[in-house]
C-alpha positions as CSV (number, residue, x, y, z in Angstrom):
1,M,-107.5,120.7,-30.0
2,K,-107.1,119.4,-26.7
3,Q,-105.2,121.5,-24.1
4,I,-102.0,119.3,-22.1
5,K,-102.1,120.1,-18.4
6,F,-98.9,118.2,-16.8
7,I,-100.0,116.6,-12.8
8,G,-97.1,117.4,-10.5
9,S,-93.3,117.1,-11.9
10,C,-94.5,115.7,-15.3
11,L,-93.1,118.7,-17.0
12,D,-90.0,118.7,-15.5
13,D,-89.5,115.5,-15.7
14,L,-89.8,115.3,-19.7
15,R,-87.6,118.1,-20.1
16,N,-84.8,115.7,-18.7
17,F,-85.4,113.2,-21.5
18,P,-83.2,112.9,-23.6
19,D,-83.4,115.8,-26.9
20,E,-84.5,112.9,-29.6
21,A,-86.5,111.3,-26.7
22,R,-88.5,114.7,-25.9
23,R,-89.6,115.4,-29.8
24,A,-90.7,112.1,-30.1
25,T,-92.8,112.7,-27.0
26,G,-94.1,116.1,-28.4
27,F,-94.9,114.4,-31.7
28,E,-96.9,111.6,-29.8
29,L,-98.5,113.9,-27.0
30,R,-99.8,116.4,-30.4
31,A,-101.1,113.2,-31.7
32,V,-103.1,113.0,-28.8
33,Q,-104.2,116.5,-28.7
34,N,-106.0,116.5,-32.0
35,G,-107.8,113.0,-30.9
36,L,-105.5,110.8,-32.5
37,E,-104.2,107.3,-31.2
38,P,-100.2,107.9,-30.6
39,T,-97.6,105.2,-32.9
40,D,-97.0,103.0,-29.7
41,W,-99.0,102.9,-27.0
42,K,-101.0,100.9,-24.4
43,P,-103.8,100.5,-22.0
44,M,-103.1,101.3,-18.6
45,N,-106.3,100.5,-16.8
46,V,-104.3,99.1,-13.3
47,I,-103.9,102.8,-12.9
48,G,-107.7,104.2,-13.7
49,T,-110.1,104.0,-16.5
50,G,-109.0,105.8,-20.3
51,V,-105.5,105.7,-18.6
52,K,-102.8,105.4,-21.6
53,E,-98.8,104.6,-21.6
54,I,-97.3,106.3,-24.9
55,R,-93.8,103.9,-25.5
56,I,-91.0,106.3,-26.9
57,R,-88.1,104.1,-27.4
58,V,-85.6,106.2,-28.4
59,L,-81.7,106.6,-26.7
60,G,-83.3,104.2,-24.0
61,E,-86.9,103.3,-23.2
62,W,-89.2,106.5,-21.8
63,R,-93.2,106.6,-21.0
64,I,-96.0,108.9,-20.9
65,I,-98.6,108.1,-18.9
66,Y,-101.5,110.2,-19.7
67,V,-105.6,110.5,-20.0
68,A,-107.0,111.8,-22.4
69,K,-110.4,111.2,-22.1
70,Y,-111.8,114.7,-21.0
71,Q,-113.8,116.9,-24.1
72,D,-110.8,119.7,-23.8
73,I,-107.9,118.1,-21.9
74,V,-105.0,115.6,-21.4
75,F,-103.7,115.0,-18.7
76,V,-100.1,113.7,-18.2
77,L,-99.6,111.9,-15.3
78,H,-96.6,110.7,-14.9
79,A,-93.6,110.8,-17.5
80,F,-90.1,108.4,-16.5
81,Q,-87.6,106.3,-18.2
82,K,-88.1,102.9,-18.4
83,K,-85.5,100.4,-17.1
84,T,-86.8,97.5,-16.6
85,R,-88.9,95.2,-18.7
86,K,-92.0,95.6,-16.5
87,T,-93.1,98.8,-15.3
88,S,-92.3,99.6,-11.5
89,R,-94.9,99.4,-8.6
90,Q,-93.4,103.0,-7.5
91,D,-94.1,104.5,-11.2
92,I,-98.0,103.1,-11.2
93,D,-98.5,103.9,-7.9
94,L,-97.4,107.8,-8.6
95,A,-99.7,107.6,-11.7
96,R,-102.6,106.6,-9.7
97,R,-101.8,109.0,-6.7
98,R,-102.2,111.4,-10.1
99,Y,-105.1,110.4,-11.7
100,R,-107.3,110.4,-8.4
101,Q,-105.9,113.7,-7.7
102,I,-107.6,114.8,-11.4
103,G,-110.7,113.6,-10.0
104,G,-110.5,109.6,-11.9
105,N,-111.7,107.0,-10.5
106,L,-110.2,103.1,-10.4
């Protein structure tokens, strides 16, 4: 099982999700740790190679941006509530900065 490393304020942000959304997130991240795909996800190549977004639809829209292409670790780059149809530039830029922080290349 891969280790999870939360970058920046991700863990605190995730702790602010409603309980049901937080539980669903934990279930999805456990799948990723075990080398499986989340139930509902999409690639986020605009942020970087191998970056994916988990979509949680419980009591609103919640997103977890992560990268799991490394041998033994999953990096969670960003966790947030999505309030518009399109992911905001601010959320993409923050995830991109954190991706670079872990040594990722676009």
